[in-house]
Chimera marker file (.cmm) of the C-alpha trace (Angstrom):
<marker_set name="trace">
<marker id="1" x="-20.164" y="-2.312" z="-102.229" r="1" g="1" b="0" radius="0.5"/>
<marker id="2" x="-22.567" y="0.480" z="-102.070" r="1" g="1" b="0" radius="0.5"/>
<marker id="3" x="-20.357" y="3.130" z="-103.149" r="1" g="1" b="0" radius="0.5"/>
<marker id="4" x="-19.469" y="1.051" z="-106.246" r="1" g="1" b="0" radius="0.5"/>
<marker id="5" x="-22.657" y="-0.269" z="-107.189" r="1" g="1" b="0" radius="0.5"/>
<marker id="6" x="-25.284" y="2.384" z="-105.774" r="1" g="1" b="0" radius="0.5"/>
<marker id="7" x="-28.556" y="1.592" z="-107.077" r="1" g="1" b="0" radius="0.5"/>
<marker id="8" x="-27.708" y="-2.147" z="-107.885" r="1" g="1" b="0" radius="0.5"/>
<marker id="9" x="-26.558" y="-2.746" z="-104.004" r="1" g="1" b="0" radius="0.5"/>
<marker id="10" x="-30.071" y="-3.595" z="-102.576" r="1" g="1" b="0" radius="0.5"/>
<marker id="11" x="-30.558" y="-5.999" z="-105.719" r="1" g="1" b="0" radius="0.5"/>
<marker id="12" x="-27.592" y="-7.634" z="-105.103" r="1" g="1" b="0" radius="0.5"/>
<marker id="13" x="-27.771" y="-8.062" z="-101.968" r="1" g="1" b="0" radius="0.5"/>
<marker id="14" x="-31.398" y="-10.004" z="-102.302" r="1" g="1" b="0" radius="0.5"/>
<marker id="15" x="-29.959" y="-11.819" z="-105.149" r="1" g="1" b="0" radius="0.5"/>
<marker id="16" x="-27.540" y="-13.804" z="-103.168" r="1" g="1" b="0" radius="0.5"/>
<marker id="17" x="-29.793" y="-14.122" z="-99.185" r="1" g="1" b="0" radius="0.5"/>
<marker id="18" x="-32.356" y="-15.680" z="-101.543" r="1" g="1" b="0" radius="0.5"/>
<marker id="19" x="-29.876" y="-17.987" z="-103.022" r="1" g="1" b="0" radius="0.5"/>
<marker id="20" x="-29.828" y="-22.109" z="-101.491" r="1" g="1" b="0" radius="0.5"/>
<marker id="21" x="-26.952" y="-22.538" z="-99.410" r="1" g="1" b="0" radius="0.5"/>
<marker id="22" x="-25.152" y="-25.068" z="-101.884" r="1" g="1" b="0" radius="0.5"/>
<marker id="23" x="-25.563" y="-21.708" z="-104.256" r="1" g="1" b="0" radius="0.5"/>
<marker id="24" x="-24.265" y="-19.915" z="-102.236" r="1" g="1" b="0" radius="0.5"/>
<marker id="25" x="-21.345" y="-22.367" z="-101.412" r="1" g="1" b="0" radius="0.5"/>
<marker id="26" x="-20.759" y="-22.769" z="-105.194" r="1" g="1" b="0" radius="0.5"/>
<marker id="27" x="-20.739" y="-18.737" z="-105.827" r="1" g="1" b="0" radius="0.5"/>
<marker id="28" x="-18.329" y="-18.411" z="-102.947" r="1" g="1" b="0" radius="0.5"/>
<marker id="29" x="-16.072" y="-21.003" z="-104.249" r="1" g="1" b="0" radius="0.5"/>
<marker id="30" x="-16.078" y="-19.045" z="-108.027" r="1" g="1" b="0" radius="0.5"/>
<marker id="31" x="-15.849" y="-15.790" z="-106.247" r="1" g="1" b="0" radius="0.5"/>
<marker id="32" x="-12.426" y="-17.430" z="-104.141" r="1" g="1" b="0" radius="0.5"/>
<marker id="33" x="-10.943" y="-18.543" z="-107.330" r="1" g="1" b="0" radius="0.5"/>
<marker id="34" x="-11.998" y="-15.825" z="-110.451" r="1" g="1" b="0" radius="0.5"/>
<marker id="35" x="-11.708" y="-12.867" z="-107.914" r="1" g="1" b="0" radius="0.5"/>
<marker id="36" x="-15.399" y="-11.620" z="-109.255" r="1" g="1" b="0" radius="0.5"/>
<marker id="37" x="-18.736" y="-12.913" z="-110.252" r="1" g="1" b="0" radius="0.5"/>
<marker id="38" x="-20.608" y="-11.413" z="-112.753" r="1" g="1" b="0" radius="0.5"/>
<marker id="39" x="-24.567" y="-12.040" z="-112.173" r="1" g="1" b="0" radius="0.5"/>
<marker id="40" x="-27.880" y="-11.349" z="-114.593" r="1" g="1" b="0" radius="0.5"/>
<marker id="41" x="-30.536" y="-9.308" z="-112.131" r="1" g="1" b="0" radius="0.5"/>
<marker id="42" x="-33.293" y="-8.605" z="-114.622" r="1" g="1" b="0" radius="0.5"/>
<marker id="43" x="-31.758" y="-8.730" z="-117.929" r="1" g="1" b="0" radius="0.5"/>
<marker id="44" x="-28.684" y="-6.461" z="-116.506" r="1" g="1" b="0" radius="0.5"/>
<marker id="45" x="-25.292" y="-8.431" z="-115.952" r="1" g="1" b="0" radius="0.5"/>
<marker id="46" x="-23.457" y="-7.166" z="-112.623" r="1" g="1" b="0" radius="0.5"/>
<marker id="47" x="-19.739" y="-7.730" z="-111.817" r="1" g="1" b="0" radius="0.5"/>
<marker id="48" x="-19.672" y="-8.858" z="-108.169" r="1" g="1" b="0" radius="0.5"/>
<marker id="49" x="-15.380" y="-8.531" z="-106.989" r="1" g="1" b="0" radius="0.5"/>
<marker id="50" x="-14.401" y="-10.822" z="-103.879" r="1" g="1" b="0" radius="0.5"/>
<marker id="51" x="-13.729" y="-6.994" z="-102.513" r="1" g="1" b="0" radius="0.5"/>
<marker id="52" x="-17.440" y="-6.500" z="-101.726" r="1" g="1" b="0" radius="0.5"/>
<marker id="53" x="-18.333" y="-9.781" z="-99.300" r="1" g="1" b="0" radius="0.5"/>
<marker id="54" x="-17.423" y="-12.602" z="-97.800" r="1" g="1" b="0" radius="0.5"/>
<marker id="55" x="-18.821" y="-16.136" z="-97.137" r="1" g="1" b="0" radius="0.5"/>
<marker id="56" x="-18.821" y="-17.255" z="-93.450" r="1" g="1" b="0" radius="0.5"/>
<marker id="57" x="-20.606" y="-20.841" z="-92.330" r="1" g="1" b="0" radius="0.5"/>
<marker id="58" x="-21.403" y="-21.130" z="-89.062" r="1" g="1" b="0" radius="0.5"/>
<marker id="59" x="-22.640" y="-24.420" z="-86.496" r="1" g="1" b="0" radius="0.5"/>
<marker id="60" x="-24.872" y="-22.872" z="-83.822" r="1" g="1" b="0" radius="0.5"/>
<marker id="61" x="-25.779" y="-24.853" z="-80.399" r="1" g="1" b="0" radius="0.5"/>
<marker id="62" x="-29.061" y="-24.377" z="-79.458" r="1" g="1" b="0" radius="0.5"/>
<marker id="63" x="-29.173" y="-25.150" z="-75.831" r="1" g="1" b="0" radius="0.5"/>
<marker id="64" x="-32.565" y="-24.433" z="-74.861" r="1" g="1" b="0" radius="0.5"/>
<marker id="65" x="-35.890" y="-23.006" z="-76.439" r="1" g="1" b="0" radius="0.5"/>
<marker id="66" x="-38.764" y="-21.384" z="-75.091" r="1" g="1" b="0" radius="0.5"/>
<marker id="67" x="-42.464" y="-21.757" z="-76.174" r="1" g="1" b="0" radius="0.5"/>
<marker id="68" x="-45.342" y="-19.205" z="-75.066" r="1" g="1" b="0" radius="0.5"/>
<marker id="69" x="-48.524" y="-20.842" z="-74.452" r="1" g="1" b="0" radius="0.5"/>
<marker id="70" x="-51.005" y="-20.373" z="-77.101" r="1" g="1" b="0" radius="0.5"/>
<marker id="71" x="-53.471" y="-21.147" z="-74.834" r="1" g="1" b="0" radius="0.5"/>
<marker id="72" x="-54.851" y="-19.222" z="-71.895" r="1" g="1" b="0" radius="0.5"/>
<marker id="73" x="-55.785" y="-21.244" z="-69.152" r="1" g="1" b="0" radius="0.5"/>
<marker id="74" x="-59.923" y="-21.160" z="-69.032" r="1" g="1" b="0" radius="0.5"/>
<marker id="75" x="-59.508" y="-19.787" z="-65.122" r="1" g="1" b="0" radius="0.5"/>
<marker id="76" x="-57.668" y="-16.863" z="-66.143" r="1" g="1" b="0" radius="0.5"/>
<marker id="77" x="-60.070" y="-15.669" z="-68.150" r="1" g="1" b="0" radius="0.5"/>
<marker id="78" x="-62.432" y="-12.527" z="-68.613" r="1" g="1" b="0" radius="0.5"/>
<marker id="79" x="-65.397" y="-14.754" z="-67.063" r="1" g="1" b="0" radius="0.5"/>
<marker id="80" x="-63.672" y="-15.172" z="-64.117" r="1" g="1" b="0" radius="0.5"/>
<marker id="81" x="-62.833" y="-11.883" z="-63.501" r="1" g="1" b="0" radius="0.5"/>
<marker id="82" x="-66.248" y="-10.487" z="-63.938" r="1" g="1" b="0" radius="0.5"/>
<link id1="1" id2="2" r="1" g="1" b="0" radius="0.2"/>
<link id1="2" id2="3" r="1" g="1" b="0" radius="0.2"/>
<link id1="3" id2="4" r="1" g="1" b="0" radius="0.2"/>
<link id1="4" id2="5" r="1" g="1" b="0" radius="0.2"/>
<link id1="5" id2="6" r="1" g="1" b="0" radius="0.2"/>
<link id1="6" id2="7" r="1" g="1" b="0" radius="0.2"/>
<link id1="7" id2="8" r="1" g="1" b="0" radius="0.2"/>
<link id1="8" id2="9" r="1" g="1" b="0" radius="0.2"/>
<link id1="9" id2="10" r="1" g="1" b="0" radius="0.2"/>
<link id1="10" id2="11" r="1" g="1" b="0" radius="0.2"/>
<link id1="11" id2="12" r="1" g="1" b="0" radius="0.2"/>
<link id1="12" id2="13" r="1" g="1" b="0" radius="0.2"/>
<link id1="13" id2="14" r="1" g="1" b="0" radius="0.2"/>
<link id1="14" id2="15" r="1" g="1" b="0" radius="0.2"/>
<link id1="15" id2="16" r="1" g="1" b="0" radius="0.2"/>
<link id1="16" id2="17" r="1" g="1" b="0" radius="0.2"/>
<link id1="17" id2="18" r="1" g="1" b="0" radius="0.2"/>
<link id1="18" id2="19" r="1" g="1" b="0" radius="0.2"/>
<link id1="19" id2="20" r="1" g="1" b="0" radius="0.2"/>
<link id1="20" id2="21" r="1" g="1" b="0" radius="0.2"/>
<link id1="21" id2="22" r="1" g="1" b="0" radius="0.2"/>
<link id1="22" id2="23" r="1" g="1" b="0" radius="0.2"/>
<link id1="23" id2="24" r="1" g="1" b="0" radius="0.2"/>
<link id1="24" id2="25" r="1" g="1" b="0" radius="0.2"/>
<link id1="25" id2="26" r="1" g="1" b="0" radius="0.2"/>
<link id1="26" id2="27" r="1" g="1" b="0" radius="0.2"/>
<link id1="27" id2="28" r="1" g="1" b="0" radius="0.2"/>
<link id1="28" id2="29" r="1" g="1" b="0" radius="0.2"/>
<link id1="29" id2="30" r="1" g="1" b="0" radius="0.2"/>
<link id1="30" id2="31" r="1" g="1" b="0" radius="0.2"/>
<link id1="31" id2="32" r="1" g="1" b="0" radius="0.2"/>
<link id1="32" id2="33" r="1" g="1" b="0" radius="0.2"/>
<link id1="33" id2="34" r="1" g="1" b="0" radius="0.2"/>
<link id1="34" id2="35" r="1" g="1" b="0" radius="0.2"/>
<link id1="35" id2="36" r="1" g="1" b="0" radius="0.2"/>
<link id1="36" id2="37" r="1" g="1" b="0" radius="0.2"/>
<link id1="37" id2="38" r="1" g="1" b="0" radius="0.2"/>
<link id1="38" id2="39" r="1" g="1" b="0" radius="0.2"/>
<link id1="39" id2="40" r="1" g="1" b="0" radius="0.2"/>
<link id1="40" id2="41" r="1" g="1" b="0" radius="0.2"/>
<link id1="41" id2="42" r="1" g="1" b="0" radius="0.2"/>
<link id1="42" id2="43" r="1" g="1" b="0" radius="0.2"/>
<link id1="43" id2="44" r="1" g="1" b="0" radius="0.2"/>
<link id1="44" id2="45" r="1" g="1" b="0" radius="0.2"/>
<link id1="45" id2="46" r="1" g="1" b="0" radius="0.2"/>
<link id1="46" id2="47" r="1" g="1" b="0" radius="0.2"/>
<link id1="47" id2="48" r="1" g="1" b="0" radius="0.2"/>
<link id1="48" id2="49" r="1" g="1" b="0" radius="0.2"/>
<link id1="49" id2="50" r="1" g="1" b="0" radius="0.2"/>
<link id1="50" id2="51" r="1" g="1" b="0" radius="0.2"/>
<link id1="51" id2="52" r="1" g="1" b="0" radius="0.2"/>
<link id1="52" id2="53" r="1" g="1" b="0" radius="0.2"/>
<link id1="53" id2="54" r="1" g="1" b="0" radius="0.2"/>
<link id1="54" id2="55" r="1" g="1" b="0" radius="0.2"/>
<link id1="55" id2="56" r="1" g="1" b="0" radius="0.2"/>
<link id1="56" id2="57" r="1" g="1" b="0" radius="0.2"/>
<link id1="57" id2="58" r="1" g="1" b="0" radius="0.2"/>
<link id1="58" id2="59" r="1" g="1" b="0" radius="0.2"/>
<link id1="59" id2="60" r="1" g="1" b="0" radius="0.2"/>
<link id1="60" id2="61" r="1" g="1" b="0" radius="0.2"/>
<link id1="61" id2="62" r="1" g="1" b="0" radius="0.2"/>
<link id1="62" id2="63" r="1" g="1" b="0" radius="0.2"/>
<link id1="63" id2="64" r="1" g="1" b="0" radius="0.2"/>
<link id1="64" id2="65" r="1" g="1" b="0" radius="0.2"/>
<link id1="65" id2="66" r="1" g="1" b="0" radius="0.2"/>
<link id1="66" id2="67" r="1" g="1" b="0" radius="0.2"/>
<link id1="67" id2="68" r="1" g="1" b="0" radius="0.2"/>
<link id1="68" id2="69" r="1" g="1" b="0" radius="0.2"/>
<link id1="69" id2="70" r="1" g="1" b="0" radius="0.2"/>
<link id1="70" id2="71" r="1" g="1" b="0" radius="0.2"/>
<link id1="71" id2="72" r="1" g="1" b="0" radius="0.2"/>
<link id1="72" id2="73" r="1" g="1" b="0" radius="0.2"/>
<link id1="73" id2="74" r="1" g="1" b="0" radius="0.2"/>
<link id1="74" id2="75" r="1" g="1" b="0" radius="0.2"/>
<link id1="75" id2="76" r="1" g="1" b="0" radius="0.2"/>
<link id1="76" id2="77" r="1" g="1" b="0" radius="0.2"/>
<link id1="77" id2="78" r="1" g="1" b="0" radius="0.2"/>
<link id1="78" id2="79" r="1" g="1" b="0" radius="0.2"/>
<link id1="79" id2="80" r="1" g="1" b="0" radius="0.2"/>
<link id1="80" id2="81" r="1" g="1" b="0" radius="0.2"/>
<link id1="81" id2="82" r="1" g="1" b="0" radius="0.2"/>
</marker_set>
């Protein structure tokens, strides 16, 4: 994508990454059916071809989340050391 779009590549990546999940699904369906989608960025129309990107939806299971405490115990403070 970078070789063909050159300076517009970063704008296209930013545009697609900022889309909501439903809009990304619609974009992916349009890209699959038409093989290309035209998007409007800063008043310029940019043609995005299906060979530039693919969409993949994953479901990730989180088994454990660890949190660091935000409060330090007063018994371990500087006042105790001094």
